[in-house]
PDB file of N, CA, C and O in Angstrom:
ATOM      1  N   ALA A   1      91.658  99.057 116.022  1.00  0.00           N
ATOM      2  CA  ALA A   1      92.724  99.451 115.113  1.00  0.00           C
ATOM      3  C   ALA A   1      93.791 100.215 115.899  1.00  0.00           C
ATOM      4  O   ALA A   1      93.461 101.007 116.781  1.00  0.00           O
ATOM      5  N   PRO A   2      95.046  99.985 115.589  1.00  0.00           N
ATOM      6  CA  PRO A   2      96.112 100.653 116.331  1.00  0.00           C
ATOM      7  C   PRO A   2      96.264 102.135 115.981  1.00  0.00           C
ATOM      8  O   PRO A   2      96.865 102.887 116.747  1.00  0.00           O
ATOM      9  N   GLY A   3      95.736 102.557 114.850  1.00  0.00           N
ATOM     10  CA  GLY A   3      95.834 103.960 114.440  1.00  0.00           C
ATOM     11  C   GLY A   3      94.507 104.671 114.561  1.00  0.00           C
ATOM     12  O   GLY A   3      93.467 104.044 114.764  1.00  0.00           O
ATOM     13  N   ALA A   4      94.551 105.983 114.436  1.00  0.00           N
ATOM     14  CA  ALA A   4      93.325 106.782 114.469  1.00  0.00           C
ATOM     15  C   ALA A   4      92.472 106.424 113.259  1.00  0.00           C
ATOM     16  O   ALA A   4      92.982 106.317 112.144  1.00  0.00           O
ATOM     17  N   LEU A   5      91.185 106.240 113.478  1.00  0.00           N
ATOM     18  CA  LEU A   5      90.273 105.841 112.417  1.00  0.00           C
ATOM     19  C   LEU A   5      88.991 106.645 112.528  1.00  0.00           C
ATOM     20  O   LEU A   5      88.357 106.695 113.583  1.00  0.00           O
ATOM     21  N   ILE A   6      88.621 107.273 111.424  1.00  0.00           N
ATOM     22  CA  ILE A   6      87.364 108.010 111.337  1.00  0.00           C
ATOM     23  C   ILE A   6      86.669 107.522 110.077  1.00  0.00           C
ATOM     24  O   ILE A   6      87.278 107.470 109.008  1.00  0.00           O
ATOM     25  N   VAL A   7      85.402 107.166 110.198  1.00  0.00           N
ATOM     26  CA  VAL A   7      84.612 106.722 109.052  1.00  0.00           C
ATOM     27  C   VAL A   7      83.507 107.749 108.837  1.00  0.00           C
ATOM     28  O   VAL A   7      82.796 108.131 109.767  1.00  0.00           O
ATOM     29  N   ALA A   8      83.384 108.184 107.587  1.00  0.00           N
ATOM     30  CA  ALA A   8      82.343 109.157 107.231  1.00  0.00           C
ATOM     31  C   ALA A   8      81.511 108.612 106.094  1.00  0.00           C
ATOM     32  O   ALA A   8      81.997 107.831 105.275  1.00  0.00           O
ATOM     33  N   GLY A   9      80.263 109.022 106.042  1.00  0.00           N
ATOM     34  CA  GLY A   9      79.373 108.633 104.955  1.00  0.00           C
ATOM     35  C   GLY A   9      79.624 109.484 103.720  1.00  0.00           C
ATOM     36  O   GLY A   9      80.424 110.419 103.752  1.00  0.00           O
ATOM     37  N   LEU A  10      78.945 109.159 102.645  1.00  0.00           N
ATOM     38  CA  LEU A  10      79.103 109.919 101.408  1.00  0.00           C
ATOM     39  C   LEU A  10      78.699 111.380 101.564  1.00  0.00           C
ATOM     40  O   LEU A  10      79.130 112.231 100.786  1.00  0.00           O
ATOM     41  N   ASP A  11      77.872 111.674 102.567  1.00  0.00           N
ATOM     42  CA  ASP A  11      77.471 113.058 102.806  1.00  0.00           C
ATOM     43  C   ASP A  11      78.494 113.821 103.643  1.00  0.00           C
ATOM     44  O   ASP A  11      78.301 115.001 103.935  1.00  0.00           O
ATOM     45  N   GLY A  12      79.585 113.148 104.033  1.00  0.00           N
ATOM     46  CA  GLY A  12      80.638 113.803 104.792  1.00  0.00           C
ATOM     47  C   GLY A  12      80.418 113.829 106.286  1.00  0.00           C
ATOM     48  O   GLY A  12      81.235 114.381 107.023  1.00  0.00           O
ATOM     49  N   ARG A  13      79.325 113.242 106.746  1.00  0.00           N
ATOM     50  CA  ARG A  13      79.082 113.208 108.195  1.00  0.00           C
ATOM     51  C   ARG A  13      79.835 112.034 108.814  1.00  0.00           C
ATOM     52  O   ARG A  13      79.852 110.926 108.278  1.00  0.00           O
ATOM     53  N   ILE A  14      80.448 112.311 109.946  1.00  0.00           N
ATOM     54  CA  ILE A  14      81.235 111.309 110.652  1.00  0.00           C
ATOM     55  C   ILE A  14      80.302 110.273 111.278  1.00  0.00           C
ATOM     56  O   ILE A  14      79.351 110.616 111.981  1.00  0.00           O
ATOM     57  N   LEU A  15      80.594 109.005 111.008  1.00  0.00           N
ATOM     58  CA  LEU A  15      79.795 107.890 111.502  1.00  0.00           C
ATOM     59  C   LEU A  15      80.471 107.147 112.647  1.00  0.00           C
ATOM     60  O   LEU A  15      79.801 106.654 113.554  1.00  0.00           O
ATOM     61  N   LEU A  16      81.797 107.065 112.605  1.00  0.00           N
ATOM     62  CA  LEU A  16      82.531 106.279 113.584  1.00  0.00           C
ATOM     63  C   LEU A  16      83.856 106.957 113.894  1.00  0.00           C
ATOM     64  O   LEU A  16      84.524 107.481 113.002  1.00  0.00           O
ATOM     65  N   VAL A  17      84.225 106.942 115.160  1.00  0.00           N
ATOM     66  CA  VAL A  17      85.494 107.496 115.627  1.00  0.00           C
ATOM     67  C   VAL A  17      86.055 106.514 116.652  1.00  0.00           C
ATOM     68  O   VAL A  17      85.346 106.128 117.581  1.00  0.00           O
ATOM     69  N   ASN A  18      87.312 106.104 116.499  1.00  0.00           N
ATOM     70  CA  ASN A  18      87.878 105.221 117.505  1.00  0.00           C
ATOM     71  C   ASN A  18      88.635 106.037 118.564  1.00  0.00           C
ATOM     72  O   ASN A  18      88.793 107.251 118.433  1.00  0.00           O
ATOM     73  N   ARG A  19      89.092 105.356 119.598  1.00  0.00           N
ATOM     74  CA  ARG A  19      89.762 106.048 120.711  1.00  0.00           C
ATOM     75  C   ARG A  19      91.025 106.774 120.277  1.00  0.00           C
ATOM     76  O   ARG A  19      91.329 107.857 120.778  1.00  0.00           O
ATOM     77  N   GLN A  20      91.759 106.179 119.346  1.00  0.00           N
ATOM     78  CA  GLN A  20      92.988 106.809 118.882  1.00  0.00           C
ATOM     79  C   GLN A  20      92.683 108.135 118.176  1.00  0.00           C
ATOM     80  O   GLN A  20      93.447 109.092 118.299  1.00  0.00           O
ATOM     81  N   ALA A  21      91.581 108.193 117.446  1.00  0.00           N
ATOM     82  CA  ALA A  21      91.179 109.442 116.785  1.00  0.00           C
ATOM     83  C   ALA A  21      90.758 110.475 117.827  1.00  0.00           C
ATOM     84  O   ALA A  21      91.055 111.661 117.680  1.00  0.00           O
ATOM     85  N   GLU A  22      90.077 110.037 118.870  1.00  0.00           N
ATOM     86  CA  GLU A  22      89.710 110.952 119.955  1.00  0.00           C
ATOM     87  C   GLU A  22      90.972 111.578 120.552  1.00  0.00           C
ATOM     88  O   GLU A  22      91.035 112.789 120.765  1.00  0.00           O
ATOM     89  N   ALA A  23      91.977 110.738 120.818  1.00  0.00           N
ATOM     90  CA  ALA A  23      93.224 111.221 121.413  1.00  0.00           C
ATOM     91  C   ALA A  23      93.983 112.131 120.442  1.00  0.00           C
ATOM     92  O   ALA A  23      94.520 113.161 120.849  1.00  0.00           O
ATOM     93  N   LEU A  24      94.027 111.755 119.167  1.00  0.00           N
ATOM     94  CA  LEU A  24      94.766 112.532 118.179  1.00  0.00           C
ATOM     95  C   LEU A  24      94.157 113.913 117.957  1.00  0.00           C
ATOM     96  O   LEU A  24      94.874 114.913 117.905  1.00  0.00           O
ATOM     97  N   PHE A  25      92.842 113.966 117.827  1.00  0.00           N
ATOM     98  CA  PHE A  25      92.184 115.233 117.505  1.00  0.00           C
ATOM     99  C   PHE A  25      91.707 116.012 118.731  1.00  0.00           C
ATOM    100  O   PHE A  25      91.381 117.194 118.624  1.00  0.00           O
ATOM    101  N   GLY A  26      91.666 115.361 119.893  1.00  0.00           N
ATOM    102  CA  GLY A  26      91.303 116.052 121.114  1.00  0.00           C
ATOM    103  C   GLY A  26      89.820 116.250 121.339  1.00  0.00           C
ATOM    104  O   GLY A  26      89.415 117.044 122.188  1.00  0.00           O
ATOM    105  N   TYR A  27      89.009 115.533 120.583  1.00  0.00           N
ATOM    106  CA  TYR A  27      87.551 115.609 120.729  1.00  0.00           C
ATOM    107  C   TYR A  27      87.029 114.303 121.290  1.00  0.00           C
ATOM    108  O   TYR A  27      87.506 113.239 120.896  1.00  0.00           O
ATOM    109  N   PRO A  28      86.071 114.346 122.191  1.00  0.00           N
ATOM    110  CA  PRO A  28      85.396 113.101 122.557  1.00  0.00           C
ATOM    111  C   PRO A  28      84.511 112.656 121.393  1.00  0.00           C
ATOM    112  O   PRO A  28      84.021 113.485 120.627  1.00  0.00           O
ATOM    113  N   ARG A  29      84.319 111.393 121.271  1.00  0.00           N
ATOM    114  CA  ARG A  29      83.512 110.801 120.188  1.00  0.00           C
ATOM    115  C   ARG A  29      82.168 111.514 120.008  1.00  0.00           C
ATOM    116  O   ARG A  29      81.741 111.762 118.881  1.00  0.00           O
ATOM    117  N   ALA A  30      81.516 111.837 121.102  1.00  0.00           N
ATOM    118  CA  ALA A  30      80.188 112.459 121.041  1.00  0.00           C
ATOM    119  C   ALA A  30      80.209 113.814 120.335  1.00  0.00           C
ATOM    120  O   ALA A  30      79.182 114.247 119.811  1.00  0.00           O
ATOM    121  N   GLU A  31      81.346 114.483 120.313  1.00  0.00           N
ATOM    122  CA  GLU A  31      81.437 115.785 119.636  1.00  0.00           C
ATOM    123  C   GLU A  31      81.807 115.655 118.161  1.00  0.00           C
ATOM    124  O   GLU A  31      81.811 116.652 117.439  1.00  0.00           O
ATOM    125  N   LEU A  32      82.114 114.457 117.709  1.00  0.00           N
ATOM    126  CA  LEU A  32      82.474 114.253 116.302  1.00  0.00           C
ATOM    127  C   LEU A  32      81.407 113.516 115.513  1.00  0.00           C
ATOM    128  O   LEU A  32      81.101 113.892 114.381  1.00  0.00           O
ATOM    129  N   VAL A  33      80.836 112.471 116.098  1.00  0.00           N
ATOM    130  CA  VAL A  33      79.835 111.674 115.375  1.00  0.00           C
ATOM    131  C   VAL A  33      78.649 112.563 115.004  1.00  0.00           C
ATOM    132  O   VAL A  33      78.059 113.232 115.852  1.00  0.00           O
ATOM    133  N   GLY A  34      78.324 112.547 113.723  1.00  0.00           N
ATOM    134  CA  GLY A  34      77.221 113.357 113.203  1.00  0.00           C
ATOM    135  C   GLY A  34      77.673 114.683 112.614  1.00  0.00           C
ATOM    136  O   GLY A  34      76.918 115.333 111.891  1.00  0.00           O
ATOM    137  N   GLU A  35      78.904 115.089 112.918  1.00  0.00           N
ATOM    138  CA  GLU A  35      79.448 116.336 112.359  1.00  0.00           C
ATOM    139  C   GLU A  35      80.043 116.059 110.981  1.00  0.00           C
ATOM    140  O   GLU A  35      80.354 114.914 110.652  1.00  0.00           O
ATOM    141  N   HIS A  36      80.198 117.102 110.187  1.00  0.00           N
ATOM    142  CA  HIS A  36      80.879 116.959 108.906  1.00  0.00           C
ATOM    143  C   HIS A  36      82.383 116.847 109.133  1.00  0.00           C
ATOM    144  O   HIS A  36      82.922 117.442 110.066  1.00  0.00           O
ATOM    145  N   VAL A  37      83.052 116.088 108.284  1.00  0.00           N
ATOM    146  CA  VAL A  37      84.501 115.905 108.415  1.00  0.00           C
ATOM    147  C   VAL A  37      85.251 117.230 108.324  1.00  0.00           C
ATOM    148  O   VAL A  37      86.388 117.329 108.787  1.00  0.00           O
ATOM    149  N   GLU A  38      84.632 118.243 107.736  1.00  0.00           N
ATOM    150  CA  GLU A  38      85.305 119.543 107.635  1.00  0.00           C
ATOM    151  C   GLU A  38      85.646 120.129 109.000  1.00  0.00           C
ATOM    152  O   GLU A  38      86.467 121.042 109.096  1.00  0.00           O
ATOM    153  N   LYS A  39      85.028 119.616 110.043  1.00  0.00           N
ATOM    154  CA  LYS A  39      85.374 120.043 111.400  1.00  0.00           C
ATOM    155  C   LYS A  39      86.844 119.731 111.696  1.00  0.00           C
ATOM    156  O   LYS A  39      87.467 120.384 112.532  1.00  0.00           O
ATOM    157  N   LEU A  40      87.389 118.729 111.003  1.00  0.00           N
ATOM    158  CA  LEU A  40      88.762 118.290 111.227  1.00  0.00           C
ATOM    159  C   LEU A  40      89.719 118.742 110.134  1.00  0.00           C
ATOM    160  O   LEU A  40      90.872 118.311 110.102  1.00  0.00           O
ATOM    161  N   VAL A  41      89.256 119.601 109.246  1.00  0.00           N
ATOM    162  CA  VAL A  41      90.069 120.097 108.141  1.00  0.00           C
ATOM    163  C   VAL A  41      90.594 121.481 108.519  1.00  0.00           C
ATOM    164  O   VAL A  41      89.834 122.314 109.015  1.00  0.00           O
ATOM    165  N   PRO A  42      91.889 121.737 108.288  1.00  0.00           N
ATOM    166  CA  PRO A  42      92.412 123.076 108.579  1.00  0.00           C
ATOM    167  C   PRO A  42      91.562 124.153 107.906  1.00  0.00           C
ATOM    168  O   PRO A  42      91.089 123.983 106.783  1.00  0.00           O
ATOM    169  N   GLU A  43      91.386 125.239 108.605  1.00  0.00           N
ATOM    170  CA  GLU A  43      90.484 126.300 108.155  1.00  0.00           C
ATOM    171  C   GLU A  43      90.790 126.776 106.740  1.00  0.00           C
ATOM    172  O   GLU A  43      89.874 127.072 105.974  1.00  0.00           O
ATOM    173  N   ARG A  44      92.064 126.849 106.391  1.00  0.00           N
ATOM    174  CA  ARG A  44      92.437 127.352 105.055  1.00  0.00           C
ATOM    175  C   ARG A  44      91.947 126.434 103.934  1.00  0.00           C
ATOM    176  O   ARG A  44      91.883 126.856 102.779  1.00  0.00           O
ATOM    177  N   TYR A  45      91.599 125.184 104.257  1.00  0.00           N
ATOM    178  CA  TYR A  45      91.110 124.241 103.249  1.00  0.00           C
ATOM    179  C   TYR A  45      89.630 123.927 103.392  1.00  0.00           C
ATOM    180  O   TYR A  45      89.041 123.319 102.499  1.00  0.00           O
ATOM    181  N   ALA A  46      89.030 124.325 104.481  1.00  0.00           N
ATOM    182  CA  ALA A  46      87.649 123.930 104.773  1.00  0.00           C
ATOM    183  C   ALA A  46      86.665 124.392 103.705  1.00  0.00           C
ATOM    184  O   ALA A  46      85.672 123.708 103.453  1.00  0.00           O
ATOM    185  N   GLY A  47      86.912 125.525 103.078  1.00  0.00           N
ATOM    186  CA  GLY A  47      85.995 126.034 102.057  1.00  0.00           C
ATOM    187  C   GLY A  47      85.971 125.211 100.787  1.00  0.00           C
ATOM    188  O   GLY A  47      84.925 125.084 100.151  1.00  0.00           O
ATOM    189  N   VAL A  48      87.114 124.648 100.407  1.00  0.00           N
ATOM    190  CA  VAL A  48      87.180 123.860  99.170  1.00  0.00           C
ATOM    191  C   VAL A  48      86.996 122.367  99.409  1.00  0.00           C
ATOM    192  O   VAL A  48      86.731 121.610  98.475  1.00  0.00           O
ATOM    193  N   HIS A  49      87.137 121.950 100.654  1.00  0.00           N
ATOM    194  CA  HIS A  49      87.073 120.517 100.948  1.00  0.00           C
ATOM    195  C   HIS A  49      85.749 119.869 100.556  1.00  0.00           C
ATOM    196  O   HIS A  49      85.774 118.768 100.005  1.00  0.00           O
ATOM    197  N   PRO A  50      84.578 120.494 100.809  1.00  0.00           N
ATOM    198  CA  PRO A  50      83.330 119.828 100.399  1.00  0.00           C
ATOM    199  C   PRO A  50      83.314 119.498  98.907  1.00  0.00           C
ATOM    200  O   PRO A  50      82.783 118.458  98.518  1.00  0.00           O
ATOM    201  N   GLY A  51      83.874 120.344  98.080  1.00  0.00           N
ATOM    202  CA  GLY A  51      83.936 120.062  96.646  1.00  0.00           C
ATOM    203  C   GLY A  51      84.820 118.871  96.338  1.00  0.00           C
ATOM    204  O   GLY A  51      84.473 118.029  95.509  1.00  0.00           O
ATOM    205  N   HIS A  52      85.968 118.799  97.006  1.00  0.00           N
ATOM    206  CA  HIS A  52      86.852 117.633  96.829  1.00  0.00           C
ATOM    207  C   HIS A  52      86.144 116.359  97.283  1.00  0.00           C
ATOM    208  O   HIS A  52      86.224 115.324  96.621  1.00  0.00           O
ATOM    209  N   ARG A  53      85.457 116.445  98.406  1.00  0.00           N
ATOM    210  CA  ARG A  53      84.745 115.283  98.941  1.00  0.00           C
ATOM    211  C   ARG A  53      83.643 114.833  97.998  1.00  0.00           C
ATOM    212  O   ARG A  53      83.486 113.637  97.751  1.00  0.00           O
ATOM    213  N   ARG A  54      82.876 115.785  97.468  1.00  0.00           N
ATOM    214  CA  ARG A  54      81.792 115.435  96.535  1.00  0.00           C
ATOM    215  C   ARG A  54      82.349 114.808  95.262  1.00  0.00           C
ATOM    216  O   ARG A  54      81.790 113.836  94.753  1.00  0.00           O
ATOM    217  N   ALA A  55      83.444 115.356  94.746  1.00  0.00           N
ATOM    218  CA  ALA A  55      84.046 114.801  93.520  1.00  0.00           C
ATOM    219  C   ALA A  55      84.496 113.361  93.751  1.00  0.00           C
ATOM    220  O   ALA A  55      84.329 112.504  92.883  1.00  0.00           O
ATOM    221  N   PHE A  56      85.064 113.103  94.916  1.00  0.00           N
ATOM    222  CA  PHE A  56      85.482 111.739  95.236  1.00  0.00           C
ATOM    223  C   PHE A  56      84.273 110.828  95.345  1.00  0.00           C
ATOM    224  O   PHE A  56      84.291 109.709  94.833  1.00  0.00           O
ATOM    225  N   SER A  57      83.225 111.296  96.004  1.00  0.00           N
ATOM    226  CA  SER A  57      82.012 110.493  96.208  1.00  0.00           C
ATOM    227  C   SER A  57      81.242 110.267  94.925  1.00  0.00           C
ATOM    228  O   SER A  57      80.530 109.270  94.802  1.00  0.00           O
ATOM    229  N   ASP A  58      81.368 111.170  93.963  1.00  0.00           N
ATOM    230  CA  ASP A  58      80.674 111.013  92.680  1.00  0.00           C
ATOM    231  C   ASP A  58      81.252 109.887  91.844  1.00  0.00           C
ATOM    232  O   ASP A  58      80.612 109.429  90.898  1.00  0.00           O
ATOM    233  N   ASP A  59      82.450 109.436  92.178  1.00  0.00           N
ATOM    234  CA  ASP A  59      83.109 108.361  91.437  1.00  0.00           C
ATOM    235  C   ASP A  59      83.561 107.292  92.439  1.00  0.00           C
ATOM    236  O   ASP A  59      84.755 107.074  92.640  1.00  0.00           O
ATOM    237  N   VAL A  60      82.582 106.636  93.057  1.00  0.00           N
ATOM    238  CA  VAL A  60      82.875 105.675  94.115  1.00  0.00           C
ATOM    239  C   VAL A  60      83.581 104.450  93.542  1.00  0.00           C
ATOM    240  O   VAL A  60      83.028 103.722  92.718  1.00  0.00           O
ATOM    241  N   ARG A  61      84.797 104.245  93.992  1.00  0.00           N
ATOM    242  CA  ARG A  61      85.594 103.067  93.657  1.00  0.00           C
ATOM    243  C   ARG A  61      86.793 103.056  94.600  1.00  0.00           C
ATOM    244  O   ARG A  61      87.118 104.069  95.220  1.00  0.00           O
ATOM    245  N   ALA A  62      87.431 101.926  94.698  1.00  0.00           N
ATOM    246  CA  ALA A  62      88.588 101.812  95.589  1.00  0.00           C
ATOM    247  C   ALA A  62      89.758 102.588  94.989  1.00  0.00           C
ATOM    248  O   ALA A  62      90.242 102.263  93.905  1.00  0.00           O
ATOM    249  N   ARG A  63      90.204 103.614  95.706  1.00  0.00           N
ATOM    250  CA  ARG A  63      91.365 104.396  95.304  1.00  0.00           C
ATOM    251  C   ARG A  63      91.758 105.291  96.472  1.00  0.00           C
ATOM    252  O   ARG A  63      90.937 105.563  97.348  1.00  0.00           O
ATOM    253  N   PRO A  64      92.986 105.742  96.491  1.00  0.00           N
ATOM    254  CA  PRO A  64      93.406 106.598  97.603  1.00  0.00           C
ATOM    255  C   PRO A  64      92.806 107.998  97.488  1.00  0.00           C
ATOM    256  O   PRO A  64      92.690 108.554  96.396  1.00  0.00           O
ATOM    257  N   MET A  65      92.431 108.547  98.628  1.00  0.00           N
ATOM    258  CA  MET A  65      91.982 109.943  98.669  1.00  0.00           C
ATOM    259  C   MET A  65      93.207 110.807  98.921  1.00  0.00           C
ATOM    260  O   MET A  65      94.107 110.414  99.663  1.00  0.00           O
ATOM    261  N   GLY A  66      93.243 111.960  98.317  1.00  0.00           N
ATOM    262  CA  GLY A  66      94.315 112.902  98.593  1.00  0.00           C
ATOM    263  C   GLY A  66      95.659 112.478  98.055  1.00  0.00           C
ATOM    264  O   GLY A  66      96.687 112.967  98.523  1.00  0.00           O
ATOM    265  N   ALA A  67      95.683 111.578  97.080  1.00  0.00           N
ATOM    266  CA  ALA A  67      96.956 111.107  96.530  1.00  0.00           C
ATOM    267  C   ALA A  67      97.763 112.289  95.989  1.00  0.00           C
ATOM    268  O   ALA A  67      97.243 113.127  95.253  1.00  0.00           O
ATOM    269  N   GLY A  68      99.028 112.337  96.363  1.00  0.00           N
ATOM    270  CA  GLY A  68      99.917 113.396  95.889  1.00  0.00           C
ATOM    271  C   GLY A  68      99.771 114.715  96.635  1.00  0.00           C
ATOM    272  O   GLY A  68     100.386 115.711  96.253  1.00  0.00           O
ATOM    273  N   ARG A  69      98.971 114.736  97.685  1.00  0.00           N
ATOM    274  CA  ARG A  69      98.769 115.962  98.467  1.00  0.00           C
ATOM    275  C   ARG A  69      99.377 115.789  99.858  1.00  0.00           C
ATOM    276  O   ARG A  69      99.408 114.687 100.406  1.00  0.00           O
ATOM    277  N   ASP A  70      99.850 116.881 100.406  1.00  0.00           N
ATOM    278  CA  ASP A  70     100.355 116.908 101.772  1.00  0.00           C
ATOM    279  C   ASP A  70      99.168 117.248 102.658  1.00  0.00           C
ATOM    280  O   ASP A  70      98.783 118.413 102.751  1.00  0.00           O
ATOM    281  N   LEU A  71      98.576 116.241 103.317  1.00  0.00           N
ATOM    282  CA  LEU A  71      97.324 116.424 104.046  1.00  0.00           C
ATOM    283  C   LEU A  71      97.534 116.615 105.539  1.00  0.00           C
ATOM    284  O   LEU A  71      98.410 115.999 106.147  1.00  0.00           O
ATOM    285  N   HIS A  72      96.709 117.486 106.118  1.00  0.00           N
ATOM    286  CA  HIS A  72      96.746 117.753 107.554  1.00  0.00           C
ATOM    287  C   HIS A  72      95.331 117.769 108.109  1.00  0.00           C
ATOM    288  O   HIS A  72      94.375 118.119 107.416  1.00  0.00           O
ATOM    289  N   GLY A  73      95.219 117.387 109.366  1.00  0.00           N
ATOM    290  CA  GLY A  73      93.963 117.489 110.091  1.00  0.00           C
ATOM    291  C   GLY A  73      94.093 118.588 111.129  1.00  0.00           C
ATOM    292  O   GLY A  73      95.198 118.962 111.523  1.00  0.00           O
ATOM    293  N   ARG A  74      92.953 119.099 111.567  1.00  0.00           N
ATOM    294  CA  ARG A  74      92.925 120.159 112.581  1.00  0.00           C
ATOM    295  C   ARG A  74      92.431 119.578 113.899  1.00  0.00           C
ATOM    296  O   ARG A  74      91.347 119.002 113.979  1.00  0.00           O
ATOM    297  N   ARG A  75      93.238 119.741 114.908  1.00  0.00           N
ATOM    298  CA  ARG A  75      92.868 119.298 116.251  1.00  0.00           C
ATOM    299  C   ARG A  75      91.935 120.308 116.902  1.00  0.00           C
ATOM    300  O   ARG A  75      91.761 121.426 116.417  1.00  0.00           O
ATOM    301  N   ARG A  76      91.347 119.892 117.998  1.00  0.00           N
ATOM    302  CA  ARG A  76      90.421 120.753 118.734  1.00  0.00           C
ATOM    303  C   ARG A  76      91.076 122.069 119.135  1.00  0.00           C
ATOM    304  O   ARG A  76      90.422 123.111 119.136  1.00  0.00           O
ATOM    305  N   ASP A  77      92.360 122.031 119.474  1.00  0.00           N
ATOM    306  CA  ASP A  77      93.064 123.243 119.906  1.00  0.00           C
ATOM    307  C   ASP A  77      93.540 124.102 118.732  1.00  0.00           C
ATOM    308  O   ASP A  77      94.181 125.133 118.934  1.00  0.00           O
ATOM    309  N   GLY A  78      93.222 123.669 117.489  1.00  0.00           N
ATOM    310  CA  GLY A  78      93.594 124.439 116.302  1.00  0.00           C
ATOM    311  C   GLY A  78      94.918 124.035 115.703  1.00  0.00           C
ATOM    312  O   GLY A  78      95.227 124.438 114.581  1.00  0.00           O
ATOM    313  N   SER A  79      95.718 123.249 116.414  1.00  0.00           N
ATOM    314  CA  SER A  79      96.989 122.796 115.863  1.00  0.00           C
ATOM    315  C   SER A  79      96.714 121.777 114.756  1.00  0.00           C
ATOM    316  O   SER A  79      95.617 121.226 114.664  1.00  0.00           O
ATOM    317  N   GLU A  80      97.704 121.541 113.937  1.00  0.00           N
ATOM    318  CA  GLU A  80      97.549 120.632 112.806  1.00  0.00           C
ATOM    319  C   GLU A  80      98.431 119.405 112.976  1.00  0.00           C
ATOM    320  O   GLU A  80      99.476 119.446 113.627  1.00  0.00           O
ATOM    321  N   VAL A  81      97.979 118.315 112.371  1.00  0.00           N
ATOM    322  CA  VAL A  81      98.693 117.054 112.420  1.00  0.00           C
ATOM    323  C   VAL A  81      98.638 116.440 111.011  1.00  0.00           C
ATOM    324  O   VAL A  81      97.588 116.479 110.371  1.00  0.00           O
ATOM    325  N   PRO A  82      99.750 115.876 110.519  1.00  0.00           N
ATOM    326  CA  PRO A  82      99.719 115.202 109.212  1.00  0.00           C
ATOM    327  C   PRO A  82      98.767 113.997 109.277  1.00  0.00           C
ATOM    328  O   PRO A  82      98.719 113.287 110.282  1.00  0.00           O
ATOM    329  N   VAL A  83      98.017 113.780 108.200  1.00  0.00           N
ATOM    330  CA  VAL A  83      97.079 112.661 108.146  1.00  0.00           C
ATOM    331  C   VAL A  83      97.172 111.941 106.808  1.00  0.00           C
ATOM    332  O   VAL A  83      97.628 112.505 105.813  1.00  0.00           O
ATOM    333  N   GLU A  84      96.735 110.694 106.803  1.00  0.00           N
ATOM    334  CA  GLU A  84      96.556 109.914 105.582  1.00  0.00           C
ATOM    335  C   GLU A  84      95.085 109.612 105.473  1.00  0.00           C
ATOM    336  O   GLU A  84      94.430 109.299 106.467  1.00  0.00           O
ATOM    337  N   ILE A  85      94.570 109.704 104.277  1.00  0.00           N
ATOM    338  CA  ILE A  85      93.132 109.487 104.082  1.00  0.00           C
ATOM    339  C   ILE A  85      92.929 108.431 103.019  1.00  0.00           C
ATOM    340  O   ILE A  85      91.791 108.092 102.696  1.00  0.00           O
TER     341      ILE A  85
END
């Protein structure tokens, strides 16, 4: 895929990371796979994110995540980058 791609299971653990995601977030794949996606969520949102994730997972169907929200990911160095989920 030409863009950064991260796949997580319903439990929020990262299953797959492509090279573009490694470059974007600054983590090697081995440091992301098996971790919770909250590792990539800005700290100010990390506390509420598991609840948002569970609510989305409780109603599994094709739909956009984070619709209407200005979403950001947290890089290894702590800086933030806009993301689409």
